[in-house]
LUMLUMDREN-2810 file (N, C-alpha, C; in Angstrom, 1 decimal):
<atoms>
<atom><aa>M</aa><ch>A</ch><at>N</at><xx>-8.7</xx><yy>3.4</yy><zz>-5.7</zz></atom>
<atom><aa>M</aa><ch>A</ch><at>CA</at><xx>-9.0</xx><yy>4.4</yy><zz>-4.7</zz></atom>
<atom><aa>M</aa><ch>A</ch><at>C</at><xx>-7.8</xx><yy>4.7</yy><zz>-4.0</zz></atom>
<atom><aa>K</aa><ch>A</ch><at>N</at><xx>-6.9</xx><yy>5.6</yy><zz>-3.0</zz></atom>
<atom><aa>K</aa><ch>A</ch><at>CA</at><xx>-6.1</xx><yy>5.9</yy><zz>-1.7</zz></atom>
<atom><aa>K</aa><ch>A</ch><at>C</at><xx>-7.2</xx><yy>5.8</yy><zz>-0.6</zz></atom>
<atom><aa>N</aa><ch>A</ch><at>N</at><xx>-6.8</xx><yy>5.2</yy><zz>0.0</zz></atom>
<atom><aa>N</aa><ch>A</ch><at>CA</at><xx>-6.6</xx><yy>4.7</yy><zz>1.4</zz></atom>
<atom><aa>N</aa><ch>A</ch><at>C</at><xx>-6.0</xx><yy>5.6</yy><zz>2.0</zz></atom>
<atom><aa>S</aa><ch>A</ch><at>N</at><xx>-6.0</xx><yy>6.1</yy><zz>2.9</zz></atom>
<atom><aa>S</aa><ch>A</ch><at>CA</at><xx>-5.4</xx><yy>6.4</yy><zz>4.0</zz></atom>
<atom><aa>S</aa><ch>A</ch><at>C</at><xx>-4.3</xx><yy>5.3</yy><zz>5.5</zz></atom>
<atom><aa>N</aa><ch>A</ch><at>N</at><xx>-4.6</xx><yy>4.4</yy><zz>4.9</zz></atom>
<atom><aa>N</aa><ch>A</ch><at>CA</at><xx>-4.3</xx><yy>3.2</yy><zz>6.1</zz></atom>
<atom><aa>N</aa><ch>A</ch><at>C</at><xx>-3.4</xx><yy>2.5</yy><zz>5.7</zz></atom>
<atom><aa>Y</aa><ch>A</ch><at>N</at><xx>-3.2</xx><yy>3.0</yy><zz>4.2</zz></atom>
<atom><aa>Y</aa><ch>A</ch><at>CA</at><xx>-2.1</xx><yy>1.9</yy><zz>3.3</zz></atom>
<atom><aa>Y</aa><ch>A</ch><at>C</at><xx>-0.5</xx><yy>2.7</yy><zz>3.1</zz></atom>
<atom><aa>K</aa><ch>A</ch><at>N</at><xx>0.3</xx><yy>2.4</yy><zz>3.6</zz></atom>
<atom><aa>K</aa><ch>A</ch><at>CA</at><xx>1.6</xx><yy>3.4</yy><zz>3.1</zz></atom>
<atom><aa>K</aa><ch>A</ch><at>C</at><xx>2.6</xx><yy>2.1</yy><zz>2.0</zz></atom>
<atom><aa>H</aa><ch>A</ch><at>N</at><xx>3.1</xx><yy>3.5</yy><zz>1.2</zz></atom>
<atom><aa>H</aa><ch>A</ch><at>CA</at><xx>3.8</xx><yy>3.3</yy><zz>0.4</zz></atom>
<atom><aa>H</aa><ch>A</ch><at>C</at><xx>5.1</xx><yy>2.7</yy><zz>0.6</zz></atom>
<atom><aa>L</aa><ch>A</ch><at>N</at><xx>5.6</xx><yy>1.7</yy><zz>-0.2</zz></atom>
<atom><aa>L</aa><ch>A</ch><at>CA</at><xx>7.5</xx><yy>0.8</yy><zz>0.5</zz></atom>
<atom><aa>L</aa><ch>A</ch><at>C</at><xx>8.2</xx><yy>1.2</yy><zz>-1.0</zz></atom>
<atom><aa>S</aa><ch>A</ch><at>N</at><xx>9.3</xx><yy>1.5</yy><zz>-0.9</zz></atom>
<atom><aa>S</aa><ch>A</ch><at>CA</at><xx>10.4</xx><yy>1.5</yy><zz>-1.7</zz></atom>
<atom><aa>S</aa><ch>A</ch><at>C</at><xx>11.1</xx><yy>0.3</yy><zz>-1.9</zz></atom>
<atom><aa>L</aa><ch>A</ch><at>N</at><xx>11.2</xx><yy>-0.4</yy><zz>-2.9</zz></atom>
<atom><aa>L</aa><ch>A</ch><at>CA</at><xx>11.8</xx><yy>-1.5</yy><zz>-3.2</zz></atom>
<atom><aa>L</aa><ch>A</ch><at>C</at><xx>13.2</xx><yy>-1.8</yy><zz>-4.1</zz></atom>
<atom><aa>R</aa><ch>A</ch><at>N</at><xx>14.3</xx><yy>-1.0</yy><zz>-3.8</zz></atom>
<atom><aa>R</aa><ch>A</ch><at>CA</at><xx>15.5</xx><yy>-1.7</yy><zz>-5.2</zz></atom>
<atom><aa>R</aa><ch>A</ch><at>C</at><xx>15.3</xx><yy>-2.5</yy><zz>-4.9</zz></atom>
<atom><aa>I</aa><ch>A</ch><at>N</at><xx>16.1</xx><yy>-3.5</yy><zz>-6.0</zz></atom>
<atom><aa>I</aa><ch>A</ch><at>CA</at><xx>15.8</xx><yy>-5.1</yy><zz>-6.9</zz></atom>
<atom><aa>I</aa><ch>A</ch><at>C</at><xx>16.7</xx><yy>-5.0</yy><zz>-8.2</zz></atom>
<atom><aa>D</aa><ch>A</ch><at>N</at><xx>17.4</xx><yy>-6.1</yy><zz>-8.0</zz></atom>
<atom><aa>D</aa><ch>A</ch><at>CA</at><xx>18.6</xx><yy>-6.1</yy><zz>-9.3</zz></atom>
<atom><aa>D</aa><ch>A</ch><at>C</at><xx>17.3</xx><yy>-6.5</yy><zz>-10.4</zz></atom>
<atom><aa>E</aa><ch>A</ch><at>N</at><xx>17.7</xx><yy>-5.7</yy><zz>-12.0</zz></atom>
<atom><aa>E</aa><ch>A</ch><at>CA</at><xx>16.5</xx><yy>-6.0</yy><zz>-12.9</zz></atom>
<atom><aa>E</aa><ch>A</ch><at>C</at><xx>16.8</xx><yy>-7.8</yy><zz>-13.2</zz></atom>
<atom><aa>E</aa><ch>A</ch><at>N</at><xx>17.9</xx><yy>-8.3</yy><zz>-12.9</zz></atom>
<atom><aa>E</aa><ch>A</ch><at>CA</at><xx>17.5</xx><yy>-9.9</yy><zz>-13.9</zz></atom>
<atom><aa>E</aa><ch>A</ch><at>C</at><xx>15.9</xx><yy>-10.7</yy><zz>-12.7</zz></atom>
<atom><aa>L</aa><ch>A</ch><at>N</at><xx>17.0</xx><yy>-10.8</yy><zz>-11.0</zz></atom>
<atom><aa>L</aa><ch>A</ch><at>CA</at><xx>15.3</xx><yy>-10.9</yy><zz>-9.9</zz></atom>
<atom><aa>L</aa><ch>A</ch><at>C</at><xx>14.2</xx><yy>-10.4</yy><zz>-10.7</zz></atom>
<atom><aa>L</aa><ch>A</ch><at>N</at><xx>14.2</xx><yy>-9.0</yy><zz>-10.7</zz></atom>
<atom><aa>L</aa><ch>A</ch><at>CA</at><xx>12.8</xx><yy>-8.6</yy><zz>-10.5</zz></atom>
<atom><aa>L</aa><ch>A</ch><at>C</at><xx>11.9</xx><yy>-8.7</yy><zz>-12.1</zz></atom>
<atom><aa>K</aa><ch>A</ch><at>N</at><xx>12.7</xx><yy>-9.3</yy><zz>-13.0</zz></atom>
<atom><aa>K</aa><ch>A</ch><at>CA</at><xx>12.4</xx><yy>-10.2</yy><zz>-14.7</zz></atom>
<atom><aa>K</aa><ch>A</ch><at>C</at><xx>12.0</xx><yy>-11.5</yy><zz>-13.8</zz></atom>
<atom><aa>K</aa><ch>A</ch><at>N</at><xx>12.3</xx><yy>-12.2</yy><zz>-13.0</zz></atom>
<atom><aa>K</aa><ch>A</ch><at>CA</at><xx>12.1</xx><yy>-13.3</yy><zz>-12.7</zz></atom>
<atom><aa>K</aa><ch>A</ch><at>C</at><xx>11.2</xx><yy>-13.1</yy><zz>-11.5</zz></atom>
<atom><aa>F</aa><ch>A</ch><at>N</at><xx>11.0</xx><yy>-12.3</yy><zz>-10.6</zz></atom>
<atom><aa>F</aa><ch>A</ch><at>CA</at><xx>9.7</xx><yy>-11.9</yy><zz>-9.6</zz></atom>
<atom><aa>F</aa><ch>A</ch><at>C</at><xx>7.9</xx><yy>-12.0</yy><zz>-10.2</zz></atom>
<atom><aa>H</aa><ch>A</ch><at>N</at><xx>8.4</xx><yy>-11.2</yy><zz>-11.7</zz></atom>
<atom><aa>H</aa><ch>A</ch><at>CA</at><xx>7.3</xx><yy>-11.1</yy><zz>-12.2</zz></atom>
<atom><aa>H</aa><ch>A</ch><at>C</at><xx>6.7</xx><yy>-11.9</yy><zz>-13.3</zz></atom>
<atom><aa>Y</aa><ch>A</ch><at>N</at><xx>8.1</xx><yy>-12.9</yy><zz>-13.8</zz></atom>
<atom><aa>Y</aa><ch>A</ch><at>CA</at><xx>7.0</xx><yy>-14.1</yy><zz>-14.2</zz></atom>
<atom><aa>Y</aa><ch>A</ch><at>C</at><xx>6.5</xx><yy>-15.0</yy><zz>-13.4</zz></atom>
<atom><aa>V</aa><ch>A</ch><at>N</at><xx>6.8</xx><yy>-15.1</yy><zz>-12.0</zz></atom>
<atom><aa>V</aa><ch>A</ch><at>CA</at><xx>6.1</xx><yy>-15.8</yy><zz>-11.1</zz></atom>
<atom><aa>V</aa><ch>A</ch><at>C</at><xx>4.7</xx><yy>-15.5</yy><zz>-10.6</zz></atom>
<atom><aa>C</aa><ch>A</ch><at>N</at><xx>4.5</xx><yy>-13.8</yy><zz>-10.5</zz></atom>
<atom><aa>C</aa><ch>A</ch><at>CA</at><xx>3.5</xx><yy>-12.8</yy><zz>-10.3</zz></atom>
<atom><aa>C</aa><ch>A</ch><at>C</at><xx>3.0</xx><yy>-13.0</yy><zz>-11.3</zz></atom>
<atom><aa>E</aa><ch>A</ch><at>N</at><xx>3.2</xx><yy>-13.2</yy><zz>-12.6</zz></atom>
<atom><aa>E</aa><ch>A</ch><at>CA</at><xx>1.7</xx><yy>-13.7</yy><zz>-13.6</zz></atom>
<atom><aa>E</aa><ch>A</ch><at>C</at><xx>1.6</xx><yy>-15.0</yy><zz>-13.6</zz></atom>
<atom><aa>Y</aa><ch>A</ch><at>N</at><xx>2.4</xx><yy>-16.3</yy><zz>-13.1</zz></atom>
<atom><aa>Y</aa><ch>A</ch><at>CA</at><xx>2.2</xx><yy>-17.7</yy><zz>-13.0</zz></atom>
<atom><aa>Y</aa><ch>A</ch><at>C</at><xx>1.1</xx><yy>-17.6</yy><zz>-12.1</zz></atom>
<atom><aa>D</aa><ch>A</ch><at>N</at><xx>1.4</xx><yy>-17.1</yy><zz>-10.8</zz></atom>
<atom><aa>D</aa><ch>A</ch><at>CA</at><xx>0.3</xx><yy>-17.5</yy><zz>-10.0</zz></atom>
<atom><aa>D</aa><ch>A</ch><at>C</at><xx>-0.5</xx><yy>-16.3</yy><zz>-10.0</zz></atom>
<atom><aa>G</aa><ch>A</ch><at>N</at><xx>-0.9</xx><yy>-15.4</yy><zz>-11.1</zz></atom>
<atom><aa>G</aa><ch>A</ch><at>CA</at><xx>-2.0</xx><yy>-14.5</yy><zz>-11.2</zz></atom>
<atom><aa>G</aa><ch>A</ch><at>C</at><xx>-2.0</xx><yy>-13.8</yy><zz>-10.1</zz></atom>
<atom><aa>R</aa><ch>A</ch><at>N</at><xx>-1.5</xx><yy>-13.3</yy><zz>-10.2</zz></atom>
<atom><aa>R</aa><ch>A</ch><at>CA</at><xx>-1.2</xx><yy>-11.9</yy><zz>-8.7</zz></atom>
<atom><aa>R</aa><ch>A</ch><at>C</at><xx>-0.3</xx><yy>-10.4</yy><zz>-9.7</zz></atom>
<atom><aa>S</aa><ch>A</ch><at>N</at><xx>-0.6</xx><yy>-9.8</yy><zz>-9.4</zz></atom>
<atom><aa>S</aa><ch>A</ch><at>CA</at><xx>-0.1</xx><yy>-8.2</yy><zz>-9.3</zz></atom>
<atom><aa>S</aa><ch>A</ch><at>C</at><xx>1.6</xx><yy>-8.5</yy><zz>-9.0</zz></atom>
<atom><aa>A</aa><ch>A</ch><at>N</at><xx>2.3</xx><yy>-7.3</yy><zz>-8.8</zz></atom>
<atom><aa>A</aa><ch>A</ch><at>CA</at><xx>3.8</xx><yy>-7.8</yy><zz>-7.9</zz></atom>
<atom><aa>A</aa><ch>A</ch><at>C</at><xx>3.3</xx><yy>-7.0</yy><zz>-7.1</zz></atom>
<atom><aa>N</aa><ch>A</ch><at>N</at><xx>2.7</xx><yy>-5.9</yy><zz>-6.7</zz></atom>
<atom><aa>N</aa><ch>A</ch><at>CA</at><xx>1.7</xx><yy>-6.0</yy><zz>-5.4</zz></atom>
<atom><aa>N</aa><ch>A</ch><at>C</at><xx>1.1</xx><yy>-7.0</yy><zz>-4.4</zz></atom>
<atom><aa>G</aa><ch>A</ch><at>N</at><xx>0.1</xx><yy>-7.5</yy><zz>-5.7</zz></atom>
<atom><aa>G</aa><ch>A</ch><at>CA</at><xx>-0.6</xx><yy>-8.1</yy><zz>-5.1</zz></atom>
<atom><aa>G</aa><ch>A</ch><at>C</at><xx>0.4</xx><yy>-9.7</yy><zz>-4.5</zz></atom>
<atom><aa>Q</aa><ch>A</ch><at>N</at><xx>1.3</xx><yy>-9.7</yy><zz>-5.2</zz></atom>
<atom><aa>Q</aa><ch>A</ch><at>CA</at><xx>2.4</xx><yy>-10.8</yy><zz>-4.7</zz></atom>
<atom><aa>Q</aa><ch>A</ch><at>C</at><xx>2.6</xx><yy>-10.9</yy><zz>-3.3</zz></atom>
<atom><aa>L</aa><ch>A</ch><at>N</at><xx>3.7</xx><yy>-9.2</yy><zz>-3.1</zz></atom>
<atom><aa>L</aa><ch>A</ch><at>CA</at><xx>4.0</xx><yy>-8.6</yy><zz>-2.2</zz></atom>
<atom><aa>L</aa><ch>A</ch><at>C</at><xx>3.9</xx><yy>-9.0</yy><zz>-1.4</zz></atom>
<atom><aa>L</aa><ch>A</ch><at>N</at><xx>2.3</xx><yy>-8.4</yy><zz>-1.0</zz></atom>
<atom><aa>L</aa><ch>A</ch><at>CA</at><xx>1.1</xx><yy>-8.5</yy><zz>-0.2</zz></atom>
<atom><aa>L</aa><ch>A</ch><at>C</at><xx>0.7</xx><yy>-9.9</yy><zz>-0.2</zz></atom>
<atom><aa>Y</aa><ch>A</ch><at>N</at><xx>0.6</xx><yy>-10.8</yy><zz>-0.4</zz></atom>
<atom><aa>Y</aa><ch>A</ch><at>CA</at><xx>1.1</xx><yy>-12.3</yy><zz>-0.2</zz></atom>
<atom><aa>Y</aa><ch>A</ch><at>C</at><xx>2.1</xx><yy>-12.7</yy><zz>0.9</zz></atom>
<atom><aa>L</aa><ch>A</ch><at>N</at><xx>3.0</xx><yy>-12.6</yy><zz>0.1</zz></atom>
<atom><aa>L</aa><ch>A</ch><at>CA</at><xx>4.0</xx><yy>-12.9</yy><zz>0.5</zz></atom>
<atom><aa>L</aa><ch>A</ch><at>C</at><xx>4.4</xx><yy>-12.5</yy><zz>2.1</zz></atom>
<atom><aa>V</aa><ch>A</ch><at>N</at><xx>4.1</xx><yy>-10.7</yy><zz>1.8</zz></atom>
<atom><aa>V</aa><ch>A</ch><at>CA</at><xx>4.2</xx><yy>-10.4</yy><zz>3.9</zz></atom>
<atom><aa>V</aa><ch>A</ch><at>C</at><xx>3.4</xx><yy>-10.9</yy><zz>4.2</zz></atom>
<atom><aa>R</aa><ch>A</ch><at>N</at><xx>2.4</xx><yy>-10.8</yy><zz>3.9</zz></atom>
<atom><aa>R</aa><ch>A</ch><at>CA</at><xx>0.7</xx><yy>-12.0</yy><zz>5.1</zz></atom>
<atom><aa>R</aa><ch>A</ch><at>C</at><xx>1.3</xx><yy>-13.2</yy><zz>5.2</zz></atom>
<atom><aa>K</aa><ch>A</ch><at>N</at><xx>2.6</xx><yy>-14.0</yy><zz>4.7</zz></atom>
<atom><aa>K</aa><ch>A</ch><at>CA</at><xx>2.9</xx><yy>-15.3</yy><zz>4.8</zz></atom>
<atom><aa>K</aa><ch>A</ch><at>C</at><xx>3.5</xx><yy>-15.2</yy><zz>5.8</zz></atom>
<atom><aa>C</aa><ch>A</ch><at>N</at><xx>4.8</xx><yy>-14.6</yy><zz>5.2</zz></atom>
<atom><aa>C</aa><ch>A</ch><at>CA</at><xx>6.0</xx><yy>-14.3</yy><zz>6.1</zz></atom>
<atom><aa>C</aa><ch>A</ch><at>C</at><xx>5.0</xx><yy>-14.3</yy><zz>7.6</zz></atom>
<atom><aa>V</aa><ch>A</ch><at>N</at><xx>4.7</xx><yy>-13.4</yy><zz>8.2</zz></atom>
<atom><aa>V</aa><ch>A</ch><at>CA</at><xx>3.7</xx><yy>-12.7</yy><zz>9.4</zz></atom>
<atom><aa>V</aa><ch>A</ch><at>C</at><xx>3.0</xx><yy>-13.8</yy><zz>10.0</zz></atom>
<atom><aa>A</aa><ch>A</ch><at>N</at><xx>2.3</xx><yy>-14.1</yy><zz>9.3</zz></atom>
<atom><aa>A</aa><ch>A</ch><at>CA</at><xx>1.6</xx><yy>-16.0</yy><zz>9.6</zz></atom>
<atom><aa>A</aa><ch>A</ch><at>C</at><xx>2.2</xx><yy>-16.7</yy><zz>10.3</zz></atom>
<atom><aa>E</aa><ch>A</ch><at>N</at><xx>3.2</xx><yy>-16.8</yy><zz>9.2</zz></atom>
<atom><aa>E</aa><ch>A</ch><at>CA</at><xx>4.8</xx><yy>-18.0</yy><zz>9.7</zz></atom>
<atom><aa>E</aa><ch>A</ch><at>C</at><xx>5.0</xx><yy>-17.4</yy><zz>11.1</zz></atom>
<atom><aa>Y</aa><ch>A</ch><at>N</at><xx>5.5</xx><yy>-16.3</yy><zz>10.9</zz></atom>
<atom><aa>Y</aa><ch>A</ch><at>CA</at><xx>6.0</xx><yy>-15.5</yy><zz>12.3</zz></atom>
<atom><aa>Y</aa><ch>A</ch><at>C</at><xx>4.9</xx><yy>-16.0</yy><zz>13.3</zz></atom>
<atom><aa>E</aa><ch>A</ch><at>N</at><xx>3.7</xx><yy>-15.9</yy><zz>13.6</zz></atom>
<atom><aa>E</aa><ch>A</ch><at>CA</at><xx>2.8</xx><yy>-16.0</yy><zz>14.8</zz></atom>
<atom><aa>E</aa><ch>A</ch><at>C</at><xx>2.5</xx><yy>-17.0</yy><zz>14.9</zz></atom>
<atom><aa>K</aa><ch>A</ch><at>N</at><xx>2.9</xx><yy>-17.8</yy><zz>13.8</zz></atom>
<atom><aa>K</aa><ch>A</ch><at>CA</at><xx>2.3</xx><yy>-19.4</yy><zz>14.6</zz></atom>
<atom><aa>K</aa><ch>A</ch><at>C</at><xx>3.2</xx><yy>-20.2</yy><zz>15.6</zz></atom>
<atom><aa>E</aa><ch>A</ch><at>N</at><xx>4.6</xx><yy>-19.5</yy><zz>15.0</zz></atom>
<atom><aa>E</aa><ch>A</ch><at>CA</at><xx>5.7</xx><yy>-20.1</yy><zz>16.0</zz></atom>
<atom><aa>E</aa><ch>A</ch><at>C</at><xx>6.1</xx><yy>-19.0</yy><zz>17.4</zz></atom>
<atom><aa>F</aa><ch>A</ch><at>N</at><xx>5.6</xx><yy>-18.0</yy><zz>17.2</zz></atom>
<atom><aa>F</aa><ch>A</ch><at>CA</at><xx>6.0</xx><yy>-17.2</yy><zz>18.5</zz></atom>
<atom><aa>F</aa><ch>A</ch><at>C</at><xx>4.9</xx><yy>-16.1</yy><zz>19.1</zz></atom>
<atom><aa>G</aa><ch>A</ch><at>N</at><xx>3.5</xx><yy>-16.1</yy><zz>18.4</zz></atom>
<atom><aa>G</aa><ch>A</ch><at>CA</at><xx>2.3</xx><yy>-15.6</yy><zz>18.7</zz></atom>
<atom><aa>G</aa><ch>A</ch><at>C</at><xx>2.2</xx><yy>-14.4</yy><zz>18.3</zz></atom>
<atom><aa>T</aa><ch>A</ch><at>N</at><xx>1.2</xx><yy>-14.3</yy><zz>18.8</zz></atom>
<atom><aa>T</aa><ch>A</ch><at>CA</at><xx>0.2</xx><yy>-13.0</yy><zz>17.7</zz></atom>
<atom><aa>T</aa><ch>A</ch><at>C</at><xx>1.1</xx><yy>-11.9</yy><zz>18.1</zz></atom>
<atom><aa>I</aa><ch>A</ch><at>N</at><xx>1.9</xx><yy>-10.8</yy><zz>17.3</zz></atom>
<atom><aa>I</aa><ch>A</ch><at>CA</at><xx>2.3</xx><yy>-9.9</yy><zz>17.0</zz></atom>
<atom><aa>I</aa><ch>A</ch><at>C</at><xx>1.1</xx><yy>-8.7</yy><zz>17.5</zz></atom>
<atom><aa>T</aa><ch>A</ch><at>N</at><xx>1.4</xx><yy>-8.0</yy><zz>18.8</zz></atom>
<atom><aa>T</aa><ch>A</ch><at>CA</at><xx>0.9</xx><yy>-7.5</yy><zz>19.8</zz></atom>
<atom><aa>T</aa><ch>A</ch><at>C</at><xx>0.6</xx><yy>-6.0</yy><zz>19.2</zz></atom>
<atom><aa>K</aa><ch>A</ch><at>N</at><xx>2.1</xx><yy>-6.1</yy><zz>19.9</zz></atom>
<atom><aa>K</aa><ch>A</ch><at>CA</at><xx>3.4</xx><yy>-4.7</yy><zz>19.7</zz></atom>
<atom><aa>K</aa><ch>A</ch><at>C</at><xx>3.4</xx><yy>-3.8</yy><zz>18.7</zz></atom>
<atom><aa>E</aa><ch>A</ch><at>N</at><xx>2.8</xx><yy>-2.4</yy><zz>17.9</zz></atom>
<atom><aa>E</aa><ch>A</ch><at>CA</at><xx>2.8</xx><yy>-1.9</yy><zz>17.5</zz></atom>
<atom><aa>E</aa><ch>A</ch><at>C</at><xx>4.6</xx><yy>-1.1</yy><zz>16.6</zz></atom>
<atom><aa>A</aa><ch>A</ch><at>N</at><xx>4.9</xx><yy>-1.5</yy><zz>15.7</zz></atom>
<atom><aa>A</aa><ch>A</ch><at>CA</at><xx>5.7</xx><yy>-1.2</yy><zz>15.8</zz></atom>
<atom><aa>A</aa><ch>A</ch><at>C</at><xx>6.1</xx><yy>0.5</yy><zz>14.7</zz></atom>
</atoms>
């Protein structure tokens, strides 16, 4: 189901790295999209833990 709150992000990635990424996704039981969301959320959480909550919209 489409949600207007979600944005599309394109990514250029080397074929070999993509294959390895899909392998990791399968191991973690996530789709590639789910794995990317997990990693982005983790990155933001780690940043906010170190530098404080991000309040300014980019």
